[in-house]
C-alpha positions in Angstrom: 20.5 -32.8 -21.1 22.4 -31.1 -23.9 20.6 -27.9 -24.7 22.5 -27.7 -28.1 23.5 -24.1 -27.6 27.1 -24.5 -28.6 28.0 -22.0 -31.3 24.9 -19.9 -30.8 25.3 -16.2 -30.1 23.2 -14.6 -27.3 22.7 -11.0 -26.2 21.5 -10.6 -22.6 20.7 -7.0 -21.8 21.6 -5.8 -18.3 23.7 -8.9 -17.7 26.4 -7.2 -15.6 24.5 -8.2 -12.4 21.4 -9.9 -10.9 19.2 -12.2 -13.0 20.9 -11.1 -16.2 24.3 -12.2 -15.0 22.9 -15.5 -13.9 21.2 -16.0 -17.4 24.4 -15.1 -19.1 26.4 -17.6 -17.0 23.8 -20.4 -17.7 24.0 -19.8 -21.5 27.8 -19.6 -21.4 27.9 -22.9 -19.5 25.8 -24.5 -22.3 28.4 -23.4 -24.9 26.8 -20.2 -26.3 28.8 -17.1 -27.1 27.3 -14.6 -24.8 27.5 -10.8 -25.2 27.6 -9.3 -21.7 25.8 -5.9 -21.6 25.6 -3.1 -19.1 25.9 0.7 -19.1 29.4 0.7 -17.6 32.4 -1.0 -19.2 33.9 -1.6 -15.7 30.8 -3.4 -14.5 30.7 -5.5 -17.7 34.3 -6.4 -17.2 33.6 -7.4 -13.6 30.7 -9.6 -14.7 32.9 -11.3 -17.3 35.5 -12.1 -14.6 32.8 -13.5 -12.4 31.5 -15.8 -15.1 34.9 -17.0 -16.1 35.6 -17.9 -12.5 32.7 -20.4 -12.6 32.8 -21.2 -16.3 36.5 -21.0 -17.4 35.8 -22.0 -21.0 33.1 -19.4 -21.4 33.0 -17.5 -24.7 32.1 -13.9 -23.7 32.1 -10.5 -25.5 31.8 -7.1 -23.9 29.2 -4.6 -25.0 28.9 -1.5 -22.9 25.8 0.5 -23.9 22.6 1.7 -22.2 19.8 -0.5 -23.7 17.3 1.7 -21.9 17.8 4.5 -24.4 17.2 4.8 -28.2 20.8 5.8 -28.7 22.0 2.8 -26.7 19.9 0.4 -28.7 21.1 1.9 -31.9 24.7 1.4 -30.7 24.0 -2.3 -29.8 22.4 -3.0 -33.2 25.3 -1.4 -35.0 28.0 -3.2 -33.0 26.0 -6.5 -33.1 23.8 -6.7 -36.2 22.6 -10.2 -35.6 22.2 -12.7 -32.8 20.7 -16.2 -32.4 19.3 -15.4 -29.0 18.0 -12.1 -27.5 17.1 -12.0 -23.8 15.4 -8.7 -23.0 16.3 -8.7 -19.3 16.7 -5.0 -18.7 14.2 -3.6 -16.3 13.9 -1.1 -13.4 11.5 -0.8 -10.5 10.8 1.5 -7.6 8.3 1.4 -4.7 6.2 4.5 -5.1 2.5 4.9 -4.2 0.2 5.4 -7.1 -0.8 8.9 -6.0 2.9 9.8 -5.8 3.9 8.4 -9.2 4.5 11.4 -11.6 4.2 11.4 -15.3 8.0 11.4 -15.5 8.1 8.3 -13.3 5.7 6.5 -15.7 7.6 7.7 -18.8 11.0 6.5 -17.3 9.8 3.0 -16.6 8.0 2.8 -20.0 11.2 3.9 -21.8 13.4 1.4 -20.0 11.1 -1.6 -19.4 9.1 -1.5 -22.7 10.9 0.4 -25.4 14.3 -1.3 -24.8 12.8 -4.7 -25.6 10.7 -3.4 -28.4 13.7 -1.7 -30.1 15.9 -4.8 -29.9 13.3 -7.3 -30.9 12.4 -5.1 -33.9 16.1 -5.0 -34.8 16.8 -8.7 -34.5 13.6 -10.4 -35.5 13.9 -9.9 -39.3 17.3 -11.6 -39.3 16.0 -14.5 -37.2 13.0 -15.0 -39.6 15.3 -14.8 -42.6 17.5 -17.5 -41.1 14.5 -19.5 -39.8 16.1 -19.8 -36.4 16.2 -17.7 -33.2 14.9 -17.1 -29.7 13.6 -14.0 -28.1 12.8 -14.0 -24.4 11.3 -11.1 -22.4 12.0 -11.3 -18.7 8.8 -10.0 -17.1 7.6 -10.5 -13.5 4.9 -12.2 -11.5 3.7 -8.6 -11.0 2.5 -8.8 -14.6 -0.4 -11.0 -13.5 -0.5 -10.1 -9.8 0.1 -6.3 -9.8 1.9 -4.8 -6.8 0.0 -1.8 -5.5 3.2 -0.2 -4.3 4.5 -0.3 -7.9 1.6 0.3 -10.2 3.8 1.7 -13.0 6.2 -1.2 -12.8 3.4 -3.8 -12.8 1.8 -2.1 -15.8 5.0 -2.3 -17.8 5.4 -6.0 -16.9 1.9 -6.7 -18.1 2.5 -4.9 -21.3 5.5 -7.2 -21.9 3.2 -10.2 -22.0 1.1 -8.6 -24.7 4.1 -7.4 -26.8 5.8 -10.8 -26.6 2.7 -12.6 -27.8 2.2 -10.1 -30.6 5.8 -10.6 -31.7 5.4 -14.4 -31.4 2.5 -14.2 -33.9 5.0 -12.9 -36.5 6.9 -16.2 -36.2 4.1 -18.5 -37.2 5.3 -21.4 -39.3 9.0 -20.7 -38.6 11.5 -22.1 -36.1 11.8 -18.8 -34.3 10.1 -18.5 -30.9 9.2 -15.6 -28.6 8.3 -16.1 -25.0 8.2 -14.4 -21.6 9.5 -15.6 -18.3 7.8 -14.3 -15.1 10.1 -14.5 -12.1 8.9 -14.1 -8.6 10.8 -12.2 -5.9 14.4 -13.0 -6.6 17.5 -12.6 -4.4 19.4 -9.8 -6.2 21.4 -6.9 -4.8 18.5 -4.6 -5.5 16.0 -6.8 -3.7 18.3 -7.4 -0.8 18.7 -3.6 -0.3 14.9 -3.1 -0.7 14.3 -5.7 2.1 17.0 -4.2 4.3 15.4 -0.8 4.0 12.0 -2.3 4.9 13.4 -4.1 8.0 16.6 -2.3 9.0 16.5 -3.7 12.6 16.6 -7.3 11.5 19.4 -9.6 10.3 19.3 -10.5 6.6 17.8 -14.0 7.0 15.1 -12.8 9.4 14.4 -9.8 7.2 13.8 -12.1 4.3 11.5 -14.3 6.3 9.5 -11.3 7.4 9.3 -9.9 3.9 8.1 -13.2 2.5 5.5 -13.7 5.3 4.2 -10.1 5.2 4.7 -9.0 1.6 4.6 -12.3 -0.4 2.5 -14.6 1.8 1.2 -16.7 -1.1 4.7 -17.9 -2.0 4.7 -21.7 -1.7 8.5 -21.9 -1.3 8.4 -19.1 1.3 11.8 -17.7 0.3 13.4 -15.5 -2.3 14.3 -17.3 -5.6 17.9 -17.7 -6.5 18.8 -16.0 -9.8 20.2 -19.3 -11.1 16.8 -20.9 -10.8 15.4 -18.2 -13.2 18.5 -18.6 -15.5 18.0 -22.4 -15.9 14.5 -21.9 -17.2 15.6 -19.1 -19.6 18.4 -21.3 -20.9 16.0 -24.1 -21.6 13.6 -21.8 -23.4 16.5 -20.5 -25.5 17.4 -24.1 -26.6 16.2 -26.3 -29.4 14.7 -28.5 -26.7 12.0 -25.9 -26.3 11.0 -25.6 -29.9 7.3 -26.2 -29.2 7.1 -23.4 -26.7 6.1 -20.2 -28.4 4.0 -17.3 -27.5 4.0 -18.5 -23.9 4.2 -16.8 -20.5 6.2 -19.1 -18.2 6.0 -18.5 -14.5 9.0 -19.3 -12.2 7.6 -17.5 -9.2 7.8 -20.1 -6.4 4.0 -20.6 -6.5 3.4 -17.0 -5.5 0.6 -16.4 -8.0 -2.6 -18.2 -7.0 -3.6 -19.3 -10.5 -3.5 -22.5 -12.5 -3.2 -20.6 -15.8 
């Protein structure tokens, strides 16, 4: 299926690794010009090399800036005043019990997980509406609808993303612009791999993953971590003209982890 992304420009925040890197690669493979973003220029350059190894014809630009700060978002918007596709992928998490989460912990996650997407959506949406074309995708989490007790502040920010995305989608009514959220389940990234190793340091990686899924994510129907490419394929589709009737939606790609039909 041709997703008709050739010639489109796409900014994927925090795309120097993990799910963001996979999304950037998927969009590049479909012909989009992808702006690779991260805080470190070295990490962004490494990500660009990685994508070009798999997609030699990829059209990629480098944009090193911290999208988790107001200054970083301002720098992004100044360097890149308009895009066809915005994927708000940046997010951080940490396992901290609710009673141990400080005000600063809550503020830090709110600043990065919420305000980064708000600032960039606010910056790019007017141009999309004026051109009557555009895609905004918020990468949320299954924790948005199935809160993790060991990460109350993280789960709260992911739930808030659903509300923000729907509110922004309402502003697109009657246009060809769409705004959606994608909710991944537990995904095999470097951060998650480390998290599982720390939980089960005595086990080999495959057994540690099995234990983690059985004990910490027992409702998963696939009983494994999700590959970042599986998330990226859905995001690429949602960013395409093929998904023009999908707007204001929260789309789960969680391996059946959430026990809900809605």
